[in-house]
C-alpha positions as CSV (number, residue, x, y, z in Angstrom):
1,X,152.5,28.4,95.3
2,X,154.6,29.1,98.3
3,X,156.6,31.8,100.1
4,X,160.2,30.8,100.8
5,X,163.1,32.3,102.8
6,X,166.5,30.8,103.5
7,X,169.1,32.7,105.5
8,X,172.0,32.1,108.0
9,X,170.0,33.0,111.0
10,X,166.5,31.9,112.2
11,X,165.5,35.5,113.3
12,X,166.4,36.8,109.8
13,X,164.4,34.0,108.2
14,X,161.4,34.6,110.5
15,X,161.4,38.3,109.6
16,X,161.5,37.6,105.9
17,X,158.6,35.0,106.0
18,X,156.6,37.4,108.2
19,X,157.0,40.1,105.6
20,X,155.8,37.7,102.9
21,X,152.9,36.5,104.9
22,X,151.8,40.2,105.4
23,X,151.6,41.0,101.7
24,X,155.2,41.8,100.9
25,X,157.0,40.4,97.9
26,X,160.4,38.6,97.6
27,X,162.3,41.9,97.3
28,X,160.7,43.3,100.5
29,X,161.5,40.0,102.3
30,X,165.1,40.0,101.1
31,X,165.6,43.5,102.4
32,X,164.0,42.8,105.8
33,X,165.9,39.5,106.1
34,X,169.2,41.3,105.4
35,X,168.6,44.1,107.9
36,X,167.8,41.7,110.7
37,X,170.9,39.6,109.8
38,X,173.0,42.7,110.3
39,X,171.6,43.1,113.8
40,X,171.9,39.6,115.1
41,X,175.1,38.6,113.2
42,X,177.3,41.7,112.8
43,X,180.2,39.3,112.3
44,X,178.7,38.7,108.8
45,X,177.1,41.9,107.5
46,X,175.5,45.2,108.5
47,X,174.7,48.7,107.4
48,X,178.4,49.5,107.2
49,X,178.9,46.9,104.4
50,X,178.3,46.3,100.7
51,X,175.5,44.5,98.8
52,X,174.9,42.7,95.5
53,X,171.6,41.1,94.4
54,X,170.0,39.3,91.5
55,X,166.3,39.8,91.3
56,X,163.9,37.6,89.2
57,X,160.6,39.1,88.3
58,X,158.1,36.5,87.1
59,X,157.2,36.8,83.5
60,X,160.6,38.1,82.5
61,X,163.5,35.8,81.3
62,X,166.5,37.7,82.6
63,X,167.2,38.6,86.2
64,X,167.9,42.2,87.3
65,X,171.4,42.7,88.8
66,X,172.2,45.4,91.4
67,X,175.8,46.4,92.3
68,X,175.6,48.4,95.5
69,X,179.2,48.2,96.4
70,X,181.3,51.2,97.2
71,X,184.5,52.8,95.8
72,X,187.7,53.9,97.5
73,X,187.6,57.4,99.1
74,X,189.0,60.5,97.3
75,X,191.9,60.7,99.7
76,X,193.3,57.2,99.6
77,X,197.0,57.3,98.9
78,X,198.7,54.0,97.9
79,X,202.1,55.5,98.6
80,X,201.3,55.7,102.3
81,X,201.2,51.9,102.4
82,X,204.4,51.3,100.5
83,X,205.9,49.4,103.4
84,X,202.9,47.0,103.5
85,X,202.4,43.8,101.3
86,X,198.6,44.3,101.6
87,X,196.2,46.8,103.1
88,X,195.9,46.3,106.9
89,X,192.4,45.0,107.7
90,X,191.8,47.7,110.4
91,X,193.3,50.6,108.4
92,X,190.9,53.4,107.3
93,X,192.0,52.8,103.7
94,X,190.5,49.3,103.9
95,X,187.1,51.0,104.1
96,X,185.2,51.9,100.9
97,X,182.0,53.8,100.7
98,X,179.4,51.4,102.4
99,X,176.8,50.5,99.8
100,X,174.2,48.3,101.5
101,X,171.9,51.0,102.7
102,X,171.6,52.6,99.2
103,X,171.1,49.1,97.9
104,X,168.1,48.4,100.1
105,X,166.4,51.6,99.0
106,X,167.2,51.1,95.4
107,X,165.7,47.6,95.4
108,X,162.6,48.9,97.2
109,X,162.1,51.9,95.0
110,X,162.1,49.7,91.9
111,X,160.3,46.6,93.1
112,X,159.1,47.0,96.7
113,X,155.5,46.5,97.8
114,X,155.3,47.0,101.5
115,X,156.2,50.2,103.3
116,X,159.8,50.8,104.4
117,X,158.5,51.1,108.0
118,X,157.1,47.6,107.8
119,X,160.3,46.2,106.4
120,X,162.5,47.8,109.0
121,X,160.2,47.2,111.9
122,X,161.4,43.6,112.6
123,X,165.1,44.7,113.0
124,X,164.3,47.7,115.1
125,X,162.2,45.5,117.5
126,X,165.0,43.0,117.8
127,X,167.5,45.8,118.6
128,X,165.2,47.1,121.4
129,X,164.1,43.8,122.8
130,X,167.3,41.9,122.4
131,X,168.3,38.5,121.0
132,X,170.4,35.5,121.9
133,X,174.1,35.5,121.2
134,X,175.0,32.7,118.7
135,X,178.1,30.6,118.9
136,X,179.7,32.5,116.0
137,X,178.9,35.9,117.4
138,X,180.3,34.9,120.8
139,X,183.6,33.9,119.2
140,X,183.8,37.0,117.1
141,X,183.0,39.4,120.0
142,X,185.5,37.6,122.2
143,X,188.2,37.9,119.6
144,X,187.6,41.6,119.0
145,X,186.7,42.6,122.5
146,X,189.7,44.8,123.2
147,X,189.1,46.8,120.1
148,X,185.3,47.0,120.2
149,X,184.6,47.6,123.9
150,X,186.5,51.0,123.8
151,X,184.2,52.4,121.1
152,X,180.8,54.0,121.6
153,X,179.2,51.7,119.0
154,X,180.7,48.6,120.5
155,X,180.3,49.0,124.2
156,X,176.7,47.8,124.3
157,X,177.8,44.5,122.9
158,X,179.6,43.8,126.1
159,X,177.2,43.9,129.0
160,X,179.1,44.4,132.3
161,X,182.3,44.8,130.3
162,X,182.5,41.1,129.4
163,X,182.1,39.1,126.2
164,X,178.5,37.8,126.3
165,X,178.1,34.0,126.6
166,X,176.4,31.8,124.1
167,X,172.7,32.2,124.6
168,X,172.9,35.4,126.6
169,X,170.5,38.2,125.6
170,X,172.0,41.4,124.3
171,X,170.4,44.6,122.9
172,X,171.6,47.0,120.2
173,X,169.7,50.1,121.2
174,X,172.2,52.4,119.4
175,X,171.8,50.6,116.1
176,X,168.0,50.5,116.6
177,X,167.9,54.3,116.8
178,X,169.9,54.5,113.6
179,X,167.7,52.1,111.8
180,X,164.6,54.0,113.0
181,X,165.9,57.2,111.5
182,X,166.8,55.4,108.2
183,X,163.2,54.1,108.0
184,X,161.9,57.7,108.4
185,X,164.4,59.8,106.5
186,X,165.6,57.3,103.9
187,X,169.1,56.8,102.5
188,X,169.8,60.6,102.7
189,X,170.1,60.2,106.5
190,X,173.1,57.8,105.9
191,X,174.8,59.4,102.9
192,X,174.4,63.1,103.8
193,X,174.3,65.3,106.9
194,X,175.5,64.3,110.3
195,X,176.0,60.6,109.6
196,X,178.1,61.2,106.5
197,X,180.1,63.7,108.5
198,X,180.7,61.2,111.3
199,X,181.8,58.5,108.9
200,X,184.2,60.8,107.1
201,X,185.7,62.1,110.4
202,X,186.0,58.6,111.7
203,X,188.1,57.7,108.7
204,X,190.3,60.8,108.9
205,X,188.5,62.1,105.8
206,X,189.9,59.4,103.6
207,X,186.3,59.0,102.5
208,X,184.9,62.5,102.1
209,X,181.3,63.7,102.7
210,X,181.1,64.3,99.0
211,X,182.2,60.7,98.3
212,X,179.2,59.5,100.4
213,X,176.8,62.1,99.0
214,X,177.7,61.1,95.4
215,X,177.4,57.3,95.8
216,X,174.7,55.5,93.8
217,X,173.7,51.9,93.4
218,X,174.0,50.6,89.8
219,X,171.6,48.4,87.9
220,X,173.9,46.4,85.6
221,X,173.8,43.4,83.2
222,X,174.4,40.0,84.8
223,X,176.7,37.5,83.2
224,X,175.3,34.1,82.1
225,X,176.3,30.8,80.5
226,X,174.5,27.6,79.8
227,X,175.6,24.5,81.7
228,X,173.9,21.1,81.6
229,X,170.7,22.5,80.1
230,X,170.3,25.4,82.6
231,X,171.3,29.0,82.4
232,X,173.4,30.3,85.2
233,X,173.4,34.0,86.1
234,X,175.9,35.8,88.2
235,X,177.2,39.3,89.0
236,X,180.0,40.5,86.7
237,X,183.5,41.7,87.8
238,X,184.6,43.3,89.9
239,X,183.1,40.2,91.7
240,X,184.6,36.7,91.3
241,X,181.2,35.2,90.6
242,X,182.1,34.1,87.1
243,X,184.5,31.5,88.6
244,X,181.5,29.4,89.6
245,X,180.0,29.3,86.1
246,X,183.4,28.9,84.5
247,X,184.3,26.0,86.7
248,X,181.1,24.2,85.9
249,X,181.4,24.9,82.2
250,X,185.0,23.6,82.0
251,X,183.8,20.5,83.9
252,X,181.0,20.0,81.4
253,X,183.4,20.3,78.5
254,X,185.4,17.4,80.0
255,X,182.5,15.3,81.3
256,X,182.5,11.7,80.1
257,X,178.8,11.4,80.8
258,X,179.0,9.6,84.1
259,X,176.4,10.4,86.8
260,X,179.3,10.4,89.3
261,X,181.4,13.5,89.9
262,X,185.1,13.2,89.1
263,X,186.7,15.1,92.0
264,X,190.0,15.5,90.2
265,X,188.5,17.0,87.1
266,X,186.3,19.4,89.2
267,X,189.2,20.6,91.3
268,X,191.4,21.1,88.2
269,X,188.6,22.9,86.5
270,X,188.4,25.4,89.3
271,X,192.2,25.7,89.5
272,X,192.4,26.4,85.8
273,X,190.0,29.3,85.8
274,X,191.0,30.7,89.2
275,X,194.6,31.0,88.1
276,X,193.9,34.2,86.3
277,X,191.3,35.6,88.7
278,X,193.5,38.4,90.0
279,X,194.3,39.6,86.4
280,X,190.7,39.5,85.2
281,X,188.7,40.6,88.2
282,X,188.7,44.3,88.8
283,X,186.5,47.4,88.3
284,X,186.0,47.6,84.5
285,X,183.6,50.6,84.9
286,X,182.0,51.2,81.5
287,X,184.3,48.7,79.8
288,X,182.8,45.5,81.1
289,X,182.5,44.3,77.5
290,X,186.3,43.8,77.6
291,X,185.9,41.0,80.1
292,X,186.3,37.5,78.5
293,X,186.3,35.2,81.5
294,X,183.2,33.3,80.3
295,X,184.0,33.4,76.6
296,X,183.5,29.8,75.4
297,X,186.8,29.9,73.4
298,X,188.7,30.9,76.5
299,X,187.0,28.2,78.6
300,X,187.9,25.6,75.9
301,X,191.5,26.7,76.0
302,X,191.6,26.3,79.8
303,X,190.0,22.8,79.6
304,X,192.8,21.7,77.3
305,X,195.3,22.5,80.1
306,X,193.7,19.9,82.3
307,X,195.2,16.4,82.4
308,X,192.6,13.8,83.7
309,X,195.5,11.6,85.0
310,X,197.5,14.1,87.0
311,X,197.5,17.6,88.4
312,X,198.7,20.6,86.4
313,X,200.6,23.6,87.7
314,X,198.6,26.8,87.9
315,X,199.1,30.1,89.6
316,X,196.7,30.6,92.4
317,X,194.7,33.8,93.2
318,X,195.4,36.0,96.2
319,X,194.1,34.8,99.6
320,X,191.0,36.8,100.6
321,X,189.0,36.2,103.7
322,X,185.3,36.4,104.3
323,X,182.6,37.7,106.7
324,X,179.5,37.6,104.7
325,X,175.8,36.7,104.7
326,X,173.9,35.2,101.8
327,X,170.1,34.9,101.8
328,X,167.5,34.0,99.2
329,X,163.7,34.6,99.0
330,X,160.9,33.6,96.7
331,X,157.3,34.7,96.8
332,X,154.0,33.1,95.7
333,X,153.9,35.2,92.6
334,X,157.2,33.6,91.3
335,X,159.5,36.5,92.1
336,X,162.8,35.7,93.8
337,X,166.0,37.4,95.1
338,X,169.5,36.1,95.5
339,X,171.2,38.6,97.9
340,X,174.6,38.7,99.4
341,X,175.8,41.4,101.9
342,X,179.2,41.6,103.6
343,X,181.5,43.3,106.1
344,X,184.3,41.2,104.6
345,X,186.6,40.1,107.5
346,X,184.1,39.3,110.2
347,X,183.0,42.6,111.8
348,X,185.0,44.2,109.0
349,X,187.5,47.0,109.9
350,X,186.1,47.0,113.5
351,X,186.0,50.8,113.1
352,X,182.7,51.9,114.7
353,X,181.0,55.2,113.8
354,X,180.6,57.3,116.9
355,X,177.4,56.2,118.8
356,X,175.5,55.1,115.8
357,X,175.8,51.4,116.6
358,X,177.5,50.1,113.5
359,X,180.9,49.2,112.2
360,X,182.5,49.9,108.8
361,X,183.4,47.0,106.5
362,X,186.9,46.5,105.0
363,X,186.1,45.4,101.5
364,X,188.9,47.7,100.4
365,X,191.3,45.0,101.5
366,X,190.4,43.4,98.2
367,X,192.6,45.9,96.5
368,X,196.3,45.1,95.9
369,X,199.2,47.5,96.3
370,X,200.8,46.9,92.9
371,X,201.3,50.2,91.1
372,X,199.4,50.5,87.8
373,X,197.5,47.2,88.3
374,X,193.8,47.5,87.4
375,X,192.9,46.4,90.9
376,X,195.3,48.6,92.8
377,X,194.1,51.0,95.5
378,X,193.0,54.2,93.8
379,X,190.4,56.9,94.5
380,X,187.0,56.2,93.0
381,X,187.8,52.6,92.1
382,X,185.9,49.5,93.4
383,X,187.9,46.5,94.7
384,X,187.9,42.9,93.7
385,X,184.9,41.3,95.6
386,X,184.6,37.6,96.5
387,X,180.8,37.9,96.7
388,X,179.3,35.3,94.3
389,X,175.5,35.0,94.3
390,X,173.8,32.9,91.6
391,X,170.5,32.4,90.0
392,X,169.5,29.7,87.5
393,X,166.8,29.5,84.8
394,X,165.5,26.9,82.3
395,X,163.8,28.0,79.1
396,X,163.3,31.5,80.5
397,X,161.8,30.3,83.8
398,X,163.3,30.6,87.3
399,X,164.8,27.2,88.4
400,X,167.3,27.7,91.3
401,X,168.5,30.5,93.7
402,X,171.8,29.5,95.4
403,X,174.6,31.2,97.2
404,X,177.0,31.1,100.2
405,X,179.4,33.0,102.2
406,X,183.0,31.9,102.3
407,X,185.3,34.5,100.8
408,X,187.7,33.0,98.2
409,X,186.0,29.6,98.8
410,X,182.6,30.7,97.4
411,X,183.1,29.4,93.8
412,X,184.7,26.2,95.1
413,X,181.8,25.5,97.4
414,X,179.1,26.5,94.9
415,X,180.5,24.7,91.9
416,X,180.5,21.4,93.8
417,X,177.1,21.9,95.3
418,X,175.5,23.1,92.1
419,X,177.1,20.3,90.1
420,X,175.4,17.8,92.4
421,X,172.0,19.4,91.7
422,X,172.7,19.6,87.9
423,X,173.4,15.9,88.0
424,X,170.0,15.3,89.7
425,X,171.2,14.7,93.3
426,X,168.6,15.1,96.0
427,X,168.8,18.7,97.5
428,X,169.1,17.6,101.1
429,X,171.8,15.1,100.3
430,X,173.7,17.7,98.3
431,X,173.5,20.1,101.3
432,X,174.8,17.6,103.8
433,X,177.5,16.0,101.6
434,X,181.2,16.5,102.3
435,X,182.8,19.6,100.8
436,X,186.3,20.6,99.9
437,X,188.4,23.7,99.4
438,X,191.8,24.6,98.2
439,X,193.6,26.6,100.9
440,X,197.0,26.9,99.3
441,X,197.3,30.1,97.4
442,X,201.0,30.6,96.6
443,X,202.3,31.3,93.1
444,X,202.3,28.1,91.0
445,X,201.3,26.1,94.1
446,X,200.6,22.4,94.1
447,X,197.0,21.3,94.6
448,X,196.4,21.0,98.3
449,X,192.9,20.0,99.2
450,X,191.1,20.1,102.5
451,X,188.2,17.7,102.6
452,X,185.4,17.2,105.1
453,X,184.8,13.7,106.5
454,X,182.7,11.3,104.6
455,X,184.3,11.2,101.2
456,X,184.8,7.7,99.9
457,X,188.3,6.4,100.5
458,X,188.6,5.5,96.8
459,X,188.1,9.1,95.9
460,X,190.8,10.2,98.4
461,X,193.2,7.6,97.0
462,X,192.5,8.6,93.4
463,X,193.2,12.3,94.3
464,X,196.5,11.4,96.0
465,X,197.5,9.1,93.1
466,X,196.9,12.0,90.6
467,X,199.2,14.4,92.6
468,X,196.9,16.2,95.0
469,X,197.9,16.7,98.6
470,X,194.8,15.8,100.6
471,X,194.1,16.9,104.2
472,X,191.2,15.0,105.7
473,X,189.3,17.1,108.2
474,X,187.7,15.7,111.4
475,X,184.5,17.7,111.3
476,X,182.2,19.6,109.0
477,X,183.4,23.2,108.7
478,X,181.2,26.2,109.4
479,X,183.4,28.2,107.1
480,X,182.4,25.9,104.2
481,X,179.0,27.6,104.2
482,X,176.3,28.2,105.0
483,X,174.9,27.6,101.6
484,X,171.3,28.7,101.2
485,X,169.3,27.2,98.3
486,X,165.8,27.3,96.7
487,X,165.4,24.7,94.0
488,X,162.5,23.8,91.6
489,X,162.0,20.1,91.6
490,X,159.6,17.8,89.8
491,X,157.3,17.8,92.8
492,X,157.5,21.4,94.0
493,X,159.8,24.2,95.1
494,X,162.2,23.1,97.8
495,X,164.4,25.0,100.2
496,X,167.4,23.9,102.2
497,X,169.6,25.5,104.8
498,X,173.1,24.4,105.9
499,X,173.7,22.2,109.0
500,X,177.2,23.7,109.2
501,X,175.9,26.8,111.0
502,X,173.6,26.2,113.9
503,X,171.5,29.3,113.4
504,X,170.8,28.7,109.7
505,X,167.2,28.4,108.8
506,X,164.7,27.9,105.9
507,X,160.9,28.2,105.9
508,X,158.5,27.3,103.2
509,X,154.9,28.6,103.7
510,X,152.4,27.1,101.4
511,X,149.8,29.6,100.1
């Protein structure tokens, strides 16, 4: 057996594997990996963001699913944004109750093995001793410098008042103090008392102290569907995760049995199911049984809209950005975690909370401003989330743990990558193979595809012939990942991280 961790940053991966090597389980490792990720890569996630996870407990045949995402504050008022087409990314109304902290403790309370002190210790140490600035963090801090440097929580990110260079060492002492208190006092430190008061005051009381005090993570039922002999598991709406499984199932319904992937059919399968995302993906609350996005009859209907010889006209979903971290862990007892945590747009709203060392996400930008729409901004409602973690099983046994960041691109990136694995492609080859996305999101838009270099010219010509507009990119794109994957092969469990992000890392430790 083996302990495995894959994450977007080597320091996060190192923390996770150390937790496993010291007696922790996959849940402990996922939490520790996530906390470190928020320290060293605040442009992806942090304690001011949201969290979803799928947890596989060996011996059971269904994963547990945790929704630790927050709702809009009691004092949001859609009428105040009537002059806007969408919620401004730095507006206090773009912030929903941050759910990540409660998520960590909910996971640990139910499945954790090591002490919270041991799990938090890696992140606290890195805050105090410092870490090297990555390429992505350098660019993010440079872009947001004028906003962040004026805030108490942001000033320590800019030693000597300048954006730190790639490779420079920075410390996050303020965040370290906050994490230390969390490890001692638990989630109550964050959701009640002085921290809750500071969060509420920072947001002009759009989120109230009672909103924070009342927040709870929810254990919910995951969605699933069988594709090519495996069962795929995802988080339900209000996330868009179902698009990954739906794309793959539609493709399977149209598959002619070839070992090769038909790019046209795959792209059209995604376009077909994504065309209704904005009408189907919202906070169903207790009425999730009304969601039919993975109903086989519905998917069959969508498959009949696809012409294998030419593009069809579909409405496209709203453009939504991304600033997210996905990580996966597996322990030597066969337990595993698929965890995704996000600030949404990079550092999120860029609104820091006093001198506590963290920034608030802007997942509320996933709401629309259409009166009476089920995903419109409303007190107590959760927004559409792009977060799309997956887990896969065969005959009731864990088989794959896969996910990525990428905002609206996540189902596109995952469906292509996972389809390669389902068609028995080598894991490393699937990870390094060229990827595509559709970046044109207008109403009834044509299919405009961006494709990384390395795709066979015959495939490019076939796409153009069938009506797709194709933009051939010069380089691999860091925004097309990083995908993290743990896969059961005939030989053993394998792990793979993405070359598109230079800090990404995977470790397998044989036990």
